[in-house]
C-alpha positions, -999 to 999 in steps of 0.1 A, spaced: 322 -515 326 323 -511 289 301 -487 269 283 -500 239 293 -486 207 270 -477 176 279 -482 140 257 -454 120 253 -460 83 233 -439 57 235 -466 27 229 -457 -6 221 -487 -35 216 -488 -73 210 -524 -67 183 -529 -38 181 -566 -54 217 -574 -50 217 -556 -18 202 -588 -2 234 -609 -4 251 -580 14 223 -582 39 229 -615 43 262 -618 50 267 -585 69 240 -599 98 264 -632 98 293 -609 105 273 -589 133 258 -617 148 296 -630 156 305 -600 173 277 -595 193 261 -569 172 225 -562 171 205 -539 144 184 -515 163 174 -495 131 175 -513 96 158 -487 66 130 -479 87 110 -448 78 125 -417 95 117 -381 99 139 -349 97 133 -327 127 157 -305 124 188 -296 93 190 -312 58 205 -348 62 184 -369 42 199 -404 43 186 -430 20 186 -460 40 198 -452 81 213 -482 98 221 -481 133 240 -513 150 245 -517 185 278 -537 198 290 -548 234 320 -520 230 344 -505 204 367 -537 204 338 -554 193 326 -533 167 359 -526 152 364 -564 152 335 -567 132 344 -541 106 375 -559 101 368 -594 102 367 -617 73 329 -620 77 324 -584 70 349 -581 43 329 -606 23 299 -585 30 318 -552 18 329 -572 -12 291 -584 -20 280 -541 -21 310 -532 -40 299 -512 -73 261 -512 -62 264 -492 -31 282 -463 -12 281 -461 23 289 -431 50 296 -452 80 307 -437 116 316 -452 149 306 -438 180 309 -448 215 279 -446 237 269 -445 273 
């Protein structure tokens, strides 16, 4: 039985209006690989530590292979190109239970 995988992103953008195209294109790629947004820029509260993400995003995929296929896909490459020069992302991939 495969375990779900999660992509966690701290997204910082200098142009929220231009990020709309990135969000549109990334949604296409997420859908294609069976992903689902669990958190997408909602307000948060820091309980411990100093981490202050600008925009926190969590995407769940069926497994690590699907998440990696999403990230390496032509569809997500188009989304990454749409945010080039206007956004910085810290992104990690982690397997769940």
